[in-house]
KENURO-417755 format. One record per residue (C-alpha): x, y, z; residue number from 1. Coordinates in Angstrom, 2 decimals. Example, Ala and Ser with C-alpha at 12.3 -4.5 7.8 and 13.67 -1.06 7.14 Angstrom:
<dokes>
<doke><x>12.30</x><y>-4.50</y><z>7.80</z><num>1</num></doke>
<doke><x>13.67</x><y>-1.06</y><z>7.14</z><num>2</num></doke>
</dokes>
This chain:
<dokes>
<doke><x>84.60</x><y>28.36</y><z>40.51</z><num>1</num></doke>
<doke><x>86.80</x><y>29.09</y><z>37.47</z><num>2</num></doke>
<doke><x>88.60</x><y>31.64</y><z>39.56</z><num>3</num></doke>
<doke><x>89.25</x><y>29.00</y><z>42.25</z><num>4</num></doke>
<doke><x>90.78</x><y>26.65</y><z>39.67</z><num>5</num></doke>
<doke><x>92.99</x><y>29.41</y><z>38.35</z><num>6</num></doke>
<doke><x>94.22</x><y>30.41</y><z>41.79</z><num>7</num></doke>
<doke><x>95.01</x><y>26.81</y><z>42.76</z><num>8</num></doke>
<doke><x>96.84</x><y>26.21</y><z>39.46</z><num>9</num></doke>
<doke><x>99.07</x><y>29.35</y><z>39.96</z><num>10</num></doke>
<doke><x>99.79</x><y>28.63</y><z>43.51</z><num>11</num></doke>
<doke><x>100.81</x><y>25.03</y><z>42.90</z><num>12</num></doke>
<doke><x>102.84</x><y>26.09</y><z>39.83</z><num>13</num></doke>
<doke><x>104.90</x><y>28.65</y><z>41.78</z><num>14</num></doke>
<doke><x>105.50</x><y>26.41</y><z>44.66</z><num>15</num></doke>
<doke><x>106.60</x><y>23.48</y><z>42.61</z><num>16</num></doke>
<doke><x>108.32</x><y>24.79</y><z>39.48</z><num>17</num></doke>
<doke><x>111.77</x><y>23.45</y><z>38.83</z><num>18</num></doke>
<doke><x>114.39</x><y>25.89</y><z>39.90</z><num>19</num></doke>
<doke><x>115.55</x><y>28.40</y><z>37.29</z><num>20</num></doke>
<doke><x>118.71</x><y>27.01</y><z>35.71</z><num>21</num></doke>
<doke><x>102.00</x><y>9.63</y><z>31.42</z><num>22</num></doke>
<doke><x>97.41</x><y>12.62</y><z>34.91</z><num>23</num></doke>
<doke><x>94.44</x><y>11.03</y><z>35.46</z><num>24</num></doke>
<doke><x>90.97</x><y>12.24</y><z>36.03</z><num>25</num></doke>
<doke><x>88.37</x><y>9.92</y><z>37.55</z><num>26</num></doke>
<doke><x>84.88</x><y>10.87</y><z>36.44</z><num>27</num></doke>
<doke><x>81.67</x><y>8.78</y><z>36.89</z><num>28</num></doke>
<doke><x>80.73</x><y>6.30</y><z>34.10</z><num>29</num></doke>
<doke><x>78.40</x><y>8.77</y><z>32.45</z><num>30</num></doke>
<doke><x>81.41</x><y>10.83</y><z>31.37</z><num>31</num></doke>
<doke><x>84.12</x><y>8.22</y><z>31.61</z><num>32</num></doke>
<doke><x>87.15</x><y>10.57</y><z>31.48</z><num>33</num></doke>
<doke><x>90.57</x><y>9.42</y><z>32.39</z><num>34</num></doke>
<doke><x>93.96</x><y>11.08</y><z>31.54</z><num>35</num></doke>
<doke><x>97.06</x><y>9.15</y><z>31.82</z><num>36</num></doke>
<doke><x>100.46</x><y>10.35</y><z>33.09</z><num>37</num></doke>
<doke><x>103.63</x><y>10.65</y><z>30.95</z><num>38</num></doke>
<doke><x>107.25</x><y>10.43</y><z>31.77</z><num>39</num></doke>
<doke><x>110.65</x><y>11.35</y><z>30.31</z><num>40</num></doke>
<doke><x>113.73</x><y>9.16</y><z>30.40</z><num>41</num></doke>
<doke><x>116.61</x><y>10.91</y><z>32.14</z><num>42</num></doke>
<doke><x>114.74</x><y>14.15</y><z>32.09</z><num>43</num></doke>
<doke><x>114.30</x><y>15.26</y><z>28.46</z><num>44</num></doke>
<doke><x>112.91</x><y>14.57</y><z>25.08</z><num>45</num></doke>
<doke><x>115.90</x><y>12.53</y><z>24.04</z><num>46</num></doke>
<doke><x>114.85</x><y>9.72</y><z>26.36</z><num>47</num></doke>
<doke><x>111.16</x><y>10.27</y><z>26.14</z><num>48</num></doke>
<doke><x>109.10</x><y>7.92</y><z>24.15</z><num>49</num></doke>
<doke><x>105.81</x><y>8.01</y><z>25.93</z><num>50</num></doke>
<doke><x>104.50</x><y>11.59</y><z>25.96</z><num>51</num></doke>
<doke><x>101.73</x><y>10.43</y><z>23.61</z><num>52</num></doke>
<doke><x>100.17</x><y>8.04</y><z>26.12</z><num>53</num></doke>
<doke><x>98.46</x><y>10.41</y><z>28.62</z><num>54</num></doke>
<doke><x>94.96</x><y>10.23</y><z>27.25</z><num>55</num></doke>
<doke><x>93.93</x><y>6.82</y><z>26.03</z><num>56</num></doke>
<doke><x>90.45</x><y>6.93</y><z>27.46</z><num>57</num></doke>
<doke><x>89.74</x><y>10.67</y><z>27.67</z><num>58</num></doke>
<doke><x>87.05</x><y>12.37</y><z>25.60</z><num>59</num></doke>
<doke><x>88.02</x><y>14.86</y><z>23.02</z><num>60</num></doke>
<doke><x>89.96</x><y>17.79</y><z>24.54</z><num>61</num></doke>
<doke><x>92.70</x><y>20.38</y><z>24.09</z><num>62</num></doke>
<doke><x>94.89</x><y>21.40</y><z>26.86</z><num>63</num></doke>
<doke><x>98.27</x><y>22.47</y><z>28.24</z><num>64</num></doke>
<doke><x>100.54</x><y>20.78</y><z>30.77</z><num>65</num></doke>
<doke><x>103.64</x><y>21.79</y><z>32.71</z><num>66</num></doke>
<doke><x>106.10</x><y>19.06</y><z>33.69</z><num>67</num></doke>
<doke><x>109.34</x><y>19.69</y><z>35.83</z><num>68</num></doke>
<doke><x>112.08</x><y>17.21</y><z>36.69</z><num>69</num></doke>
<doke><x>115.15</x><y>17.39</y><z>38.88</z><num>70</num></doke>
<doke><x>118.16</x><y>15.09</y><z>38.60</z><num>71</num></doke>
<doke><x>121.66</x><y>14.88</y><z>40.27</z><num>72</num></doke>
<doke><x>124.57</x><y>13.84</y><z>38.06</z><num>73</num></doke>
<doke><x>128.35</x><y>13.53</y><z>38.24</z><num>74</num></doke>
<doke><x>130.22</x><y>16.73</y><z>37.23</z><num>75</num></doke>
<doke><x>132.73</x><y>14.75</y><z>35.30</z><num>76</num></doke>
<doke><x>134.21</x><y>11.26</y><z>35.02</z><num>77</num></doke>
<doke><x>136.83</x><y>12.07</y><z>37.73</z><num>78</num></doke>
<doke><x>134.38</x><y>13.07</y><z>40.37</z><num>79</num></doke>
<doke><x>132.57</x><y>10.39</y><z>42.43</z><num>80</num></doke>
<doke><x>129.97</x><y>12.62</y><z>44.01</z><num>81</num></doke>
<doke><x>126.73</x><y>13.55</y><z>42.33</z><num>82</num></doke>
<doke><x>127.18</x><y>17.36</y><z>42.41</z><num>83</num></doke>
<doke><x>125.53</x><y>18.50</y><z>39.18</z><num>84</num></doke>
<doke><x>121.98</x><y>19.68</y><z>39.36</z><num>85</num></doke>
<doke><x>120.04</x><y>19.19</y><z>36.20</z><num>86</num></doke>
<doke><x>116.52</x><y>20.81</y><z>35.73</z><num>87</num></doke>
<doke><x>114.22</x><y>19.92</y><z>32.86</z><num>88</num></doke>
<doke><x>111.01</x><y>21.98</y><z>32.31</z><num>89</num></doke>
<doke><x>108.45</x><y>21.26</y><z>29.61</z><num>90</num></doke>
<doke><x>105.26</x><y>22.98</y><z>28.55</z><num>91</num></doke>
<doke><x>103.18</x><y>20.69</y><z>26.47</z><num>92</num></doke>
<doke><x>100.22</x><y>21.30</y><z>24.17</z><num>93</num></doke>
<doke><x>98.05</x><y>18.23</y><z>23.76</z><num>94</num></doke>
<doke><x>94.74</x><y>17.05</y><z>22.35</z><num>95</num></doke>
<doke><x>92.62</x><y>14.06</y><z>21.49</z><num>96</num></doke>
<doke><x>90.06</x><y>13.76</y><z>18.78</z><num>97</num></doke>
<doke><x>87.78</x><y>10.73</y><z>18.16</z><num>98</num></doke>
<doke><x>87.45</x><y>9.46</y><z>14.65</z><num>99</num></doke>
<doke><x>84.89</x><y>6.76</y><z>15.40</z><num>100</num></doke>
<doke><x>83.26</x><y>5.20</y><z>18.47</z><num>101</num></doke>
<doke><x>86.44</x><y>3.10</y><z>19.16</z><num>102</num></doke>
<doke><x>89.22</x><y>4.86</y><z>17.36</z><num>103</num></doke>
<doke><x>90.87</x><y>8.21</y><z>18.38</z><num>104</num></doke>
<doke><x>93.88</x><y>10.24</y><z>17.36</z><num>105</num></doke>
<doke><x>96.16</x><y>11.85</y><z>19.94</z><num>106</num></doke>
<doke><x>98.84</x><y>14.47</y><z>19.46</z><num>107</num></doke>
<doke><x>101.23</x><y>16.35</y><z>21.77</z><num>108</num></doke>
<doke><x>103.86</x><y>19.00</y><z>21.07</z><num>109</num></doke>
<doke><x>106.34</x><y>19.94</y><z>23.85</z><num>110</num></doke>
<doke><x>108.42</x><y>23.14</y><z>24.40</z><num>111</num></doke>
<doke><x>111.52</x><y>22.46</y><z>26.57</z><num>112</num></doke>
<doke><x>113.51</x><y>24.73</y><z>28.87</z><num>113</num></doke>
<doke><x>116.37</x><y>22.69</y><z>30.26</z><num>114</num></doke>
<doke><x>119.40</x><y>23.68</y><z>32.45</z><num>115</num></doke>
<doke><x>122.36</x><y>21.94</y><z>34.14</z><num>116</num></doke>
<doke><x>124.76</x><y>23.54</y><z>36.70</z><num>117</num></doke>
<doke><x>128.47</x><y>22.88</y><z>35.98</z><num>118</num></doke>
<doke><x>131.68</x><y>24.16</y><z>37.45</z><num>119</num></doke>
<doke><x>131.98</x><y>26.41</y><z>34.42</z><num>120</num></doke>
<doke><x>128.46</x><y>27.80</y><z>34.92</z><num>121</num></doke>
<doke><x>124.96</x><y>27.13</y><z>33.93</z><num>122</num></doke>
<doke><x>124.20</x><y>25.47</y><z>30.48</z><num>123</num></doke>
<doke><x>120.82</x><y>26.15</y><z>29.08</z><num>124</num></doke>
<doke><x>118.88</x><y>24.88</y><z>26.06</z><num>125</num></doke>
<doke><x>115.34</x><y>25.64</y><z>24.97</z><num>126</num></doke>
<doke><x>113.08</x><y>25.10</y><z>22.06</z><num>127</num></doke>
<doke><x>110.42</x><y>22.89</y><z>20.46</z><num>128</num></doke>
<doke><x>110.59</x><y>19.21</y><z>21.20</z><num>129</num></doke>
<doke><x>109.58</x><y>16.12</y><z>19.26</z><num>130</num></doke>
<doke><x>105.94</x><y>15.79</y><z>18.02</z><num>131</num></doke>
<doke><x>103.98</x><y>12.75</y><z>19.10</z><num>132</num></doke>
<doke><x>101.16</x><y>11.27</y><z>17.12</z><num>133</num></doke>
<doke><x>99.23</x><y>8.19</y><z>18.10</z><num>134</num></doke>
<doke><x>96.21</x><y>6.05</y><z>17.08</z><num>135</num></doke>
<doke><x>94.24</x><y>4.62</y><z>19.98</z><num>136</num></doke>
<doke><x>91.77</x><y>1.74</y><z>19.69</z><num>137</num></doke>
<doke><x>89.41</x><y>0.44</y><z>22.34</z><num>138</num></doke>
<doke><x>89.85</x><y>-3.38</y><z>22.41</z><num>139</num></doke>
<doke><x>87.43</x><y>-4.26</y><z>25.22</z><num>140</num></doke>
<doke><x>84.62</x><y>-2.44</y><z>26.95</z><num>141</num></doke>
<doke><x>82.37</x><y>-4.50</y><z>29.27</z><num>142</num></doke>
<doke><x>78.57</x><y>-3.82</y><z>29.27</z><num>143</num></doke>
<doke><x>78.71</x><y>-2.20</y><z>32.67</z><num>144</num></doke>
<doke><x>81.89</x><y>-0.26</y><z>31.68</z><num>145</num></doke>
<doke><x>83.82</x><y>-1.74</y><z>34.72</z><num>146</num></doke>
<doke><x>86.58</x><y>-3.19</y><z>32.54</z><num>147</num></doke>
<doke><x>88.17</x><y>-1.40</y><z>29.60</z><num>148</num></doke>
<doke><x>91.22</x><y>-2.34</y><z>27.60</z><num>149</num></doke>
<doke><x>92.80</x><y>-0.05</y><z>24.95</z><num>150</num></doke>
<doke><x>95.87</x><y>-0.32</y><z>22.68</z><num>151</num></doke>
<doke><x>97.73</x><y>2.22</y><z>20.56</z><num>152</num></doke>
<doke><x>100.62</x><y>2.67</y><z>18.09</z><num>153</num></doke>
<doke><x>102.30</x><y>5.90</y><z>17.25</z><num>154</num></doke>
<doke><x>105.28</x><y>7.71</y><z>15.99</z><num>155</num></doke>
<doke><x>107.53</x><y>10.51</y><z>17.28</z><num>156</num></doke>
<doke><x>108.40</x><y>13.06</y><z>14.70</z><num>157</num></doke>
<doke><x>111.96</x><y>14.51</y><z>15.15</z><num>158</num></doke>
<doke><x>111.15</x><y>18.29</y><z>15.31</z><num>159</num></doke>
<doke><x>113.45</x><y>18.86</y><z>18.35</z><num>160</num></doke>
<doke><x>117.08</x><y>19.91</y><z>17.79</z><num>161</num></doke>
<doke><x>119.70</x><y>17.13</y><z>18.44</z><num>162</num></doke>
<doke><x>123.16</x><y>18.43</y><z>19.41</z><num>163</num></doke>
<doke><x>125.96</x><y>15.90</y><z>18.77</z><num>164</num></doke>
<doke><x>128.14</x><y>17.74</y><z>21.43</z><num>165</num></doke>
<doke><x>125.55</x><y>16.92</y><z>24.10</z><num>166</num></doke>
<doke><x>126.15</x><y>13.19</y><z>24.00</z><num>167</num></doke>
<doke><x>129.71</x><y>13.70</y><z>25.40</z><num>168</num></doke>
<doke><x>128.32</x><y>14.72</y><z>28.78</z><num>169</num></doke>
<doke><x>127.27</x><y>12.57</y><z>31.67</z><num>170</num></doke>
<doke><x>123.62</x><y>12.67</y><z>30.55</z><num>171</num></doke>
<doke><x>123.50</x><y>12.33</y><z>26.77</z><num>172</num></doke>
<doke><x>119.65</x><y>12.90</y><z>27.00</z><num>173</num></doke>
<doke><x>120.31</x><y>16.61</y><z>27.77</z><num>174</num></doke>
<doke><x>118.74</x><y>17.36</y><z>24.31</z><num>175</num></doke>
<doke><x>115.58</x><y>18.88</y><z>22.81</z><num>176</num></doke>
<doke><x>114.92</x><y>15.81</y><z>20.72</z><num>177</num></doke>
<doke><x>116.33</x><y>12.42</y><z>19.68</z><num>178</num></doke>
<doke><x>116.84</x><y>13.51</y><z>15.96</z><num>179</num></doke>
<doke><x>115.25</x><y>10.22</y><z>15.01</z><num>180</num></doke>
<doke><x>111.97</x><y>8.78</y><z>14.04</z><num>181</num></doke>
<doke><x>110.82</x><y>6.61</y><z>17.04</z><num>182</num></doke>
<doke><x>107.92</x><y>4.23</y><z>17.18</z><num>183</num></doke>
<doke><x>105.53</x><y>3.64</y><z>20.17</z><num>184</num></doke>
<doke><x>103.28</x><y>0.78</y><z>21.37</z><num>185</num></doke>
<doke><x>100.97</x><y>0.91</y><z>24.39</z><num>186</num></doke>
<doke><x>98.48</x><y>-1.25</y><z>26.19</z><num>187</num></doke>
<doke><x>96.15</x><y>0.14</y><z>28.88</z><num>188</num></doke>
<doke><x>93.67</x><y>-1.47</y><z>31.30</z><num>189</num></doke>
<doke><x>91.06</x><y>0.36</y><z>33.48</z><num>190</num></doke>
<doke><x>88.87</x><y>-1.00</y><z>36.23</z><num>191</num></doke>
<doke><x>86.32</x><y>1.46</y><z>37.52</z><num>192</num></doke>
<doke><x>83.41</x><y>0.95</y><z>39.85</z><num>193</num></doke>
<doke><x>81.57</x><y>3.33</y><z>42.06</z><num>194</num></doke>
<doke><x>84.04</x><y>5.76</y><z>43.64</z><num>195</num></doke>
<doke><x>87.24</x><y>3.61</y><z>42.95</z><num>196</num></doke>
<doke><x>89.27</x><y>3.33</y><z>39.72</z><num>197</num></doke>
<doke><x>92.52</x><y>1.42</y><z>38.98</z><num>198</num></doke>
<doke><x>94.65</x><y>2.00</y><z>35.90</z><num>199</num></doke>
<doke><x>97.32</x><y>-0.30</y><z>34.61</z><num>200</num></doke>
<doke><x>99.51</x><y>0.99</y><z>31.82</z><num>201</num></doke>
<doke><x>102.58</x><y>-0.31</y><z>29.90</z><num>202</num></doke>
<doke><x>104.25</x><y>1.06</y><z>26.79</z><num>203</num></doke>
<doke><x>107.37</x><y>0.40</y><z>24.79</z><num>204</num></doke>
<doke><x>109.30</x><y>2.73</y><z>22.38</z><num>205</num></doke>
<doke><x>111.65</x><y>1.61</y><z>19.65</z><num>206</num></doke>
<doke><x>114.32</x><y>4.28</y><z>18.88</z><num>207</num></doke>
<doke><x>116.08</x><y>4.38</y><z>15.58</z><num>208</num></doke>
<doke><x>119.35</x><y>5.85</y><z>14.33</z><num>209</num></doke>
<doke><x>119.45</x><y>9.67</y><z>13.62</z><num>210</num></doke>
<doke><x>121.40</x><y>11.55</y><z>11.07</z><num>211</num></doke>
<doke><x>124.39</x><y>11.66</y><z>13.41</z><num>212</num></doke>
<doke><x>124.52</x><y>7.86</y><z>13.55</z><num>213</num></doke>
<doke><x>123.47</x><y>8.04</y><z>17.27</z><num>214</num></doke>
<doke><x>120.73</x><y>5.73</y><z>18.66</z><num>215</num></doke>
<doke><x>119.13</x><y>6.23</y><z>22.07</z><num>216</num></doke>
<doke><x>118.21</x><y>3.03</y><z>23.91</z><num>217</num></doke>
<doke><x>114.73</x><y>1.59</y><z>23.69</z><num>218</num></doke>
<doke><x>112.34</x><y>2.48</y><z>26.57</z><num>219</num></doke>
<doke><x>109.81</x><y>0.49</y><z>28.61</z><num>220</num></doke>
<doke><x>107.44</x><y>2.28</y><z>30.90</z><num>221</num></doke>
<doke><x>104.87</x><y>0.78</y><z>33.35</z><num>222</num></doke>
<doke><x>102.41</x><y>2.33</y><z>35.89</z><num>223</num></doke>
<doke><x>99.74</x><y>1.38</y><z>38.33</z><num>224</num></doke>
<doke><x>97.47</x><y>4.14</y><z>39.74</z><num>225</num></doke>
<doke><x>94.56</x><y>4.08</y><z>42.10</z><num>226</num></doke>
<doke><x>91.84</x><y>6.74</y><z>42.28</z><num>227</num></doke>
<doke><x>89.18</x><y>7.57</y><z>44.88</z><num>228</num></doke>
<doke><x>86.41</x><y>10.03</y><z>44.26</z><num>229</num></doke>
<doke><x>86.24</x><y>12.49</y><z>47.22</z><num>230</num></doke>
<doke><x>83.59</x><y>14.82</y><z>45.99</z><num>231</num></doke>
<doke><x>81.01</x><y>14.79</y><z>43.18</z><num>232</num></doke>
<doke><x>77.96</x><y>16.71</y><z>42.11</z><num>233</num></doke>
<doke><x>76.31</x><y>17.72</y><z>38.81</z><num>234</num></doke>
<doke><x>79.03</x><y>20.34</y><z>37.99</z><num>235</num></doke>
<doke><x>82.15</x><y>19.36</y><z>39.91</z><num>236</num></doke>
<doke><x>84.19</x><y>16.27</y><z>40.67</z><num>237</num></doke>
<doke><x>87.33</x><y>15.91</y><z>42.85</z><num>238</num></doke>
<doke><x>89.49</x><y>12.76</y><z>43.06</z><num>239</num></doke>
<doke><x>92.75</x><y>11.90</y><z>44.81</z><num>240</num></doke>
<doke><x>95.22</x><y>9.48</y><z>43.32</z><num>241</num></doke>
<doke><x>98.33</x><y>7.53</y><z>44.30</z><num>242</num></doke>
<doke><x>100.49</x><y>4.93</y><z>42.60</z><num>243</num></doke>
<doke><x>103.78</x><y>3.59</y><z>41.24</z><num>244</num></doke>
<doke><x>105.49</x><y>4.36</y><z>37.96</z><num>245</num></doke>
<doke><x>108.62</x><y>2.62</y><z>36.57</z><num>246</num></doke>
<doke><x>111.03</x><y>3.10</y><z>33.68</z><num>247</num></doke>
<doke><x>113.61</x><y>0.94</y><z>32.10</z><num>248</num></doke>
<doke><x>116.19</x><y>2.03</y><z>29.41</z><num>249</num></doke>
<doke><x>118.36</x><y>0.19</y><z>27.13</z><num>250</num></doke>
<doke><x>121.90</x><y>1.30</y><z>26.24</z><num>251</num></doke>
<doke><x>122.74</x><y>3.91</y><z>23.70</z><num>252</num></doke>
<doke><x>124.72</x><y>3.27</y><z>20.56</z><num>253</num></doke>
<doke><x>126.70</x><y>5.13</y><z>17.86</z><num>254</num></doke>
<doke><x>127.83</x><y>3.41</y><z>14.66</z><num>255</num></doke>
<doke><x>126.47</x><y>0.19</y><z>16.39</z><num>256</num></doke>
<doke><x>128.96</x><y>0.61</y><z>19.12</z><num>257</num></doke>
<doke><x>127.41</x><y>0.36</y><z>22.66</z><num>258</num></doke>
<doke><x>128.05</x><y>3.19</y><z>25.15</z><num>259</num></doke>
<doke><x>128.64</x><y>2.08</y><z>28.77</z><num>260</num></doke>
<doke><x>126.63</x><y>3.72</y><z>31.59</z><num>261</num></doke>
<doke><x>123.77</x><y>4.71</y><z>29.39</z><num>262</num></doke>
<doke><x>121.28</x><y>2.11</y><z>30.46</z><num>263</num></doke>
<doke><x>119.23</x><y>2.23</y><z>33.62</z><num>264</num></doke>
<doke><x>115.98</x><y>2.08</y><z>35.50</z><num>265</num></doke>
<doke><x>113.91</x><y>4.08</y><z>38.07</z><num>266</num></doke>
<doke><x>110.78</x><y>3.52</y><z>40.18</z><num>267</num></doke>
<doke><x>108.70</x><y>6.47</y><z>41.41</z><num>268</num></doke>
<doke><x>105.85</x><y>6.83</y><z>43.94</z><num>269</num></doke>
<doke><x>103.25</x><y>9.35</y><z>42.93</z><num>270</num></doke>
<doke><x>100.56</x><y>11.30</y><z>44.70</z><num>271</num></doke>
<doke><x>98.08</x><y>13.83</y><z>43.19</z><num>272</num></doke>
<doke><x>94.55</x><y>14.97</y><z>42.55</z><num>273</num></doke>
<doke><x>92.19</x><y>15.61</y><z>39.63</z><num>274</num></doke>
<doke><x>89.24</x><y>17.99</y><z>39.48</z><num>275</num></doke>
<doke><x>86.69</x><y>18.93</y><z>36.85</z><num>276</num></doke>
<doke><x>84.16</x><y>21.77</y><z>36.60</z><num>277</num></doke>
<doke><x>81.83</x><y>21.63</y><z>33.59</z><num>278</num></doke>
<doke><x>84.13</x><y>21.45</y><z>30.48</z><num>279</num></doke>
<doke><x>87.29</x><y>22.30</y><z>32.51</z><num>280</num></doke>
<doke><x>89.58</x><y>19.82</y><z>34.12</z><num>281</num></doke>
<doke><x>92.63</x><y>20.42</y><z>36.41</z><num>282</num></doke>
<doke><x>95.15</x><y>18.08</y><z>37.75</z><num>283</num></doke>
<doke><x>98.58</x><y>18.01</y><z>39.57</z><num>284</num></doke>
<doke><x>100.98</x><y>15.27</y><z>40.64</z><num>285</num></doke>
<doke><x>104.25</x><y>15.00</y><z>42.45</z><num>286</num></doke>
<doke><x>106.61</x><y>12.00</y><z>42.07</z><num>287</num></doke>
<doke><x>109.51</x><y>10.96</y><z>44.28</z><num>288</num></doke>
<doke><x>111.91</x><y>8.10</y><z>43.57</z><num>289</num></doke>
<doke><x>111.68</x><y>4.82</y><z>45.46</z><num>290</num></doke>
<doke><x>114.57</x><y>3.46</y><z>43.30</z><num>291</num></doke>
<doke><x>117.01</x><y>5.13</y><z>40.94</z><num>292</num></doke>
<doke><x>119.91</x><y>3.59</y><z>38.93</z><num>293</num></doke>
<doke><x>120.29</x><y>5.66</y><z>35.81</z><num>294</num></doke>
<doke><x>123.37</x><y>5.75</y><z>33.61</z><num>295</num></doke>
<doke><x>125.11</x><y>3.19</y><z>35.71</z><num>296</num></doke>
<doke><x>124.56</x><y>5.20</y><z>38.88</z><num>297</num></doke>
<doke><x>125.99</x><y>8.43</y><z>37.41</z><num>298</num></doke>
<doke><x>122.54</x><y>10.06</y><z>37.41</z><num>299</num></doke>
<doke><x>120.13</x><y>10.05</y><z>40.28</z><num>300</num></doke>
<doke><x>116.43</x><y>10.93</y><z>39.94</z><num>301</num></doke>
<doke><x>115.28</x><y>13.44</y><z>42.59</z><num>302</num></doke>
<doke><x>111.75</x><y>14.60</y><z>41.95</z><num>303</num></doke>
<doke><x>109.04</x><y>15.32</y><z>39.32</z><num>304</num></doke>
<doke><x>106.07</x><y>17.61</y><z>39.36</z><num>305</num></doke>
<doke><x>103.23</x><y>18.09</y><z>36.82</z><num>306</num></doke>
<doke><x>100.10</x><y>20.28</y><z>36.45</z><num>307</num></doke>
<doke><x>97.62</x><y>20.44</y><z>33.56</z><num>308</num></doke>
<doke><x>94.44</x><y>22.17</y><z>32.62</z><num>309</num></doke>
<doke><x>92.19</x><y>20.90</y><z>29.76</z><num>310</num></doke>
<doke><x>89.07</x><y>22.05</y><z>28.04</z><num>311</num></doke>
<doke><x>86.53</x><y>19.62</y><z>26.50</z><num>312</num></doke>
<doke><x>85.69</x><y>20.18</y><z>22.84</z><num>313</num></doke>
</dokes>
C-alpha cells in the first residue's frame, strides 16, 4: 500500500507540476483528522499571509507539501494583452504539535522556485521563504464532536529575501518574502457527521512596513469545502472533496503612498481527494478560477495545484 501511495504521488506530481520557468483529510470521529488548504496572494510569499492555517484540527504530524501556481500578467504598461506567464512553485515543510488538549503550535517553512517569462527572457528567483508560526486553540467541541470551532493567532517571520527592484514590475509579489513581520488571525468551523464533513474557514493577515519602507496590502481569505468518505476500513480511508476559496487583497504602499493597481480579489473552485494509510496521509487538489481581478486586471489567475504527504508522530 505504501508503494501505491508513492506511485500515485509521483504520477500526479509529474502531470501537474508548474512548467519549468490552506488540504483536508476527512477521517472518522475516532481519529478526527482534518488538514486545511492554504493559498498565496498573486502567487508568492510576498502576498501570502495564510500558509500557517492548513492544519487547525489535525493531530500532531510532520510533512511536506508541493504547491504550484500559474498566472498571466501584462508584459509592461504599454501592452494591453496578458502575455507574460508567471509560475510559482513552493515546497513546504510543515508540522503541528499539541501542547495541551485544546492548545497546539503549528509551523511551516516554504522553499520557493519562481519564474516569469518576459520579452528579455526568463527571470528566476529561488530560496527560503517566510517562516510561519501559529498558536491554535479549540473554542468549541460538542459532545458528539459534530460541531467544532477553533481560533488562532500567529506571526510570519521575514526569512525570505525581499528585492526592492521586484516591486517595479507588474506583479510586485514576485518575491521570496515580504521583508516584514506580518500578523495572522484565523477562525475555523467544522461540521462532521457520518460520511460527510463541511469546513468553513476565514483568516486575515495584517502586513507591516519592511526595511525598504514598503508595505504589502492586508489580506483576507475565506473558504468552504465539503468532503465525502468514499472508502473506509481499519487501515485505510479515502475521501473526495470539493469547494470554493476566495481571496481579497488591499493596496500596497511605500512611504505611506498608495500604489494603484495593487489591490484585487479572486475566487477559485477546487476539487481533490484525501487518503490515509496507518500513520501516512496523502492528498491532492486542483483549483481553477471562477473569478479573477488581481492588480486592477493586470494579472489573471489561471490554475493552482497542490499535493502533500504527512506522517503522524
